[in-house]
N, C-alpha and C positions, 0 to 999 in steps of 0.2 A: 206185685207189686217192688217187694223188697228186691226183686232182681235190675225192677227196671229203675229205681232208686241206688242203685247199687251204680248201675249203668250211669248215671245222672253224676253224681258225686266224683266215679272215676273219670266223667270226660270231663270233670268242673277244677275236676286235683291236676288232670291231665299238661288239661289249658292253661290253666295260671302259674303250672309249669314250666310249659314251652315260650307263653306273652313274657314273664320273670324272664327269665333265662335270657332267651333272647332282648329283650330292656338294656338288661347288664352287661351282655352283648356287648350291644352298638357303645354303653357308656364307657366302656373301658377303655373302643378305642381312644378315647380324649382323657380320662378320667382315669385315677387322679393325677392332675397335672406335672406332678411334682411327682418320685419317691415316699414311698411311707413306710417306720423303719418299728421297729419295737428293739428297743436298749439298739446294740450294735446288727442287729440279724433285720437289710431288707423283709418286708411285706412283697410277695412275691404279685406278679403283675400290676404293679408299680413302678412308674408313672406309668400311667395309659401306654398303649399299643405309640398312638401315632407323636404324642410327645417323646417317646422313645428314641422314636426311629425319624424324627424329627428331619438330622444331616441325610439321609438315607436319601427323606422322603424332596430334603431342595435339590440334593441330586439332581436324582430322579424328575423329580416333575421341571425344575432346568432344561435336561439333554432330553425331553421330549417336549417343549415347548420350541426348541428350537431345531432338534426333528422332526417333528409334525406342525407344527403352530403356522410360527416364525420360521414358515422359508425363503430362502432365498428368492428363488422360484414361485412365492406366493404373492414375496412383495416386490418384483420388480412387473407380475400382471396386475397388479392391485393399479398399482402406478401408472402403468400405461392405459388404464382405463380408460375411457377417451371424459367417461365421468368426471373421473378424477382428472384430470389434467386439466378437463374444461374450469371446476371448481379452483384448483390449484394455481388457473391461468387469471381468471376474472378478481381471486382475493389480491393478485396479484396488481393485478393495471388498479383495482384502485386505492392503494398500499403506493405506488407509486404519483397517480396522482395530485394525492392529495401533495406525496412530499413536494412534487414536479412546482405546483400551487400551492405553496406558501408566498408569505406574504413578509415570513422575519428573513431579514438578510442575513447576507452572509456570515457575519461576524458572529453575530448572537451565534448561530450553528456551533461553528466550531468554536468561540472560545470558553468555552468548561474543557473541552477536548484541547485544545493547544490556545490554551492564555496567553495574551500578549502578543498575537499574530500579529499581523502587524507587523511591529514593532522585529520578530521575530525572522518574519520572510525578507523583513530591508537588509538585518542582521549580514542571512546565511546569500542570498543574491552575491551583498559585498564582498563576502567570504568568496564567497563563487568563484564570481569578473574578476575578484585582484587572483585568483589563483590560477584562472585560464588562461587571463592575459599574460599569467606571468610564466605558463608553458610557450603561447605565442611569443615571448618578446624572446624567447632560448631559444624557440627554432629559428627564428629572424633572423640572430645575432650569427647564429651558424652559418651562414646564406650570404654570399656576395650582393656587394650593390646591383650588377643588372640582373643576377640573377631575384633578386626582392623588383625592381624595377619593370622586369621583363623586356622583351622587343619593343612591344607598342610604347610602353614609359619609356626606354632609352632613347625611342624618336621622338617622342615631344617634348623632350628634354633638349636632342640638339635641337630639333626647329625653335626653339624658343635663344637661345642664343647668342644670331643676331640679333632680335628686340632686347636682350641685354645690353649687347656691347653696345647700340646706337642710344639707350637710355644713360650707360657708362659713361661717352663718348659726349653728351650734350650736358650732361651733370658735371663734367671735367671743365668744361669751357663755361658751362653758367659759374665755376670757382675761379675761374682765375680770370673771369671781370669783377668778382665781388670783394669788397674789400680785405676779408679776408685774405682770400686769392690772390689779391694785389701785392697786401707786404706776405704773404711766404712764399713768392719768386721776385719780391724787390729785396729781402735777406739772402734767400741764396744769388743773387746774381753777385749786393756786396759781398758772400761769403766768398764766393769765387775771382770775382776781382780782387780782392781781398792777396790772399789765396796766390793767387797768377800774377800778378800784375806788382803786386812790393808796391817800391817808391812813387811807383807813378801809378798808381789810383788816387793819388791828390790830385797831380794834375788835371783829370776825366770823371772829378766829386757830382760835378754839373748835367754829365752827359744823363737823360732818363734809359737807359737799360728795358727798362722793362716793357715802356711802348713802342722799342725795339725788337725785344726777345716772342712780346706777346700775341701780336700777331702771323710771330714765322708757327708758338705752338700752336693756334686756332688752325691754323694752316694742312697741322699735320693731323687735328684733332680728325678735323673735314674729309681727310686727303679719305682716298677709297684703298690703298695699299695695309689704311691705321684699321681700319674698320676690319676689313679680311684678314691679316696677320692677328688682329685681337682674339675673330670670332675664333680662329684655328686655334689658338693655342688658348684659348678657353675650354674648346671642342677637347683636342688633345690631352690637358689634365683632366677633362670630365671622365674621358675612357677610361684615361686613368687612376682614378678614383675608384669608376665602376668595377671596377681590378676586387679589390679589397671587402673585409667582411664589413658586413654592418655593425656589428663589434665592436670597430676600432670606430667608429661613429654615436656610440652611444656609449655611457659607462655610469654608475654606479644612482649618483643619483637622480643622473638626465632620467634612469629608465626607471626611478622609484616617483619623480614628477608624473612622469609621463602615464601611470599604472593610480596616481591617483587624480590627477585630471581625470583620464576617464570615466573609471567610478565613482565617482563625484559627481558629472555630470551626469551618466545611466543613472546611477540610482536615484536619483535626486527626482527624475524623473518617471518614475515609478509611478506608476499609480492605484499605488495596490491598497492606500485610504478610499479612496471612490469603491472600485470595488468589492474592497469587504462591505461598505455599506448600503450597497446593492440586496434589495431582495432576489431571492430564489426562481422567484416567477420572471424577471425585469432579464433576466439566463435564460430560462427554460420553456415562455412561449409561444415561441416559431416554432419550438421541434416539440412539444409535448402532446402532438397529435399523432406526430412519426411514432416517437419513444411509445408511447401506451399500447397504438392500434399495429406499429408491426415489426418495431424491437423486441418488447415486452414479451409477446409472445414467442418469437423465435427464440430466447433471452430461456423464458420455464423450459421449451422442450428440448433445446439444447443440454437443462442444466439433470434432466426427468433424465435424460436417454445417457449421461456421462454416469447420474448415476444411482442410470438402474444396470450399468456396464458393470460399476464397482458393487454390485452390492455383496457379492459372493466375500468379496475381502471385507466390505467396511460390515458387515452383517457378525466374522472372524474376527476384528478389530471390535466390534464392541464389546464379546461376549456375551453375549445376551442370556448364557447360560448361566455366570457367572452373577448376572443383575439377578436371574429369578434367586439362586437358589442362598442373593445374600438377603433380595429382601424375605423372602420363606423363612429364613434364620432369622429373623428381624420380628417379626412378628411376636406378639402375647400370643399366650395357649388358649386361652380365651379367644381371643378375636380368632384365630387361626379357625376354630372350634366354629363358633361363631357362622362363619365363612359357610364351614362345608355343610350346616345342619340347616342354615336358608336356603342352600341350594340342592340336598339331599333331603329335607327333612318327612319327604309324603315320603319317602325309599327305604327310609330306617323305619318310617312311620309301619310301613309295611311289613318289613323283615317282623319288629311286634308282632303284628296281627297272622304274619304267617304260622308263627312260632307258638304259639296259641290255637292257633288251627291246627296246624299238626301234632300240639300236647291235644288237643281237645283227639282230633279222630286217633292215636295211642289210647284214649283215657276209654274212648267207643271202647278198641279190641281187644283189651285188656278184659272188660265190665263183661263184653261177650266172653270170651275165652273164661271167665270168673264161674260164670254161671250156667255155663256146657255142664 
C-alpha cells in the first residue's frame, strides 16, 4: 500500500512539474512583454521570446508571405479564375450603369473638381484659338498669294475680272451723268481751256464743251476695246500682285483685328453652358447598352490581362514583404499574443497537457524503480 501511494505521489509530482513547466514555457513565448531588471542587471529570459525576436519574426513573416502565400503566380491564377472575373465584371457593369443613368448635370459633377468650368473652358478655348490662328497666319504670311489661292482660286479670280470691268464701266458712265460727275467734268474742261487757250477762252466761254465731250467719253467706255484693255490690264496687275507674299497685304493691326474677330465669333457661339447643364443620361442613353454589355466586359478582361501580365513587377514595387514587416512591428505585443493564442490556443493547451502526461509517465517510472 505504501508503494502504491509512493507511485501515485511521484506520478502527481511528475505530472505537475511537466504541466507547469510546459505552461510556463508557452507563457515565456510572450511574457514578459518588456525586459525586467534587478538594479542594472537584466533578468534572464526577459522579455519573452516573441517580443525579443519581434524584428526577426516580422522579417521572416514578410518573406514567407511573399514567397509562399501572396505569390505572383497565385495572384495571377486567382484573378484569371472565371468566377472572380465574372464577379469583377458584374460589379463594374453595375457601377458604370449607375453612372451612365445619372440625372445629375455635367456641371454639378465637375464643379467640385473644376470650379467655374464654363468660364475656364471658354478662356482656354479663346487662348488656344488665338495661339492656333497666330501660328496659321504666320505660315500663311510666308506664302505667296497664288500659293494661298491655288490654281482653282486663281482661275476664279480671272473669271470674275470681266464682270468687275463691266461693273466699273457702268458705274463710270453713271458717274459722268450724275450731278457730281458733270461738275467734275466741267471743272476739268474749264481748267484745260484756261491752260491751253489763254485769252481766247473768253470768246468761247458760252460753248458747252461738257455736252460735246461727255458722249465721246461714254462711247469710249462702251467700246469693246476699252473693256478688253481694262480686263487685260487688271488681269496683268492681278498676276503681278499674286507673286507677292501675303505678308505684304497684312500688317500687325490687320492681323490683330482678324484674329480678334474670328476668336470672338467662334468663342461666343460655343454652346459650353448648355452642354454643361445637360444631364449625364442625356449623353449616354443611346450608348448605354453597348457600353455596359460590350465595352465593360472587354475592358475588364483587358485590364485583368494587362494587370496579371505585370503582376510580378507590381508586387515587387508594392514591397509586400516590407508592408508585412511594418505591420507586424507596429502591432502591440499583447495584441500579437492575442492573435497567436486565438489561432493556437488548443495546441498550446495540448502542449501543457502533454507535458503533464510525460511528467506523470516519468513519475511512474521513477516510482517503479524506487520500490524495486
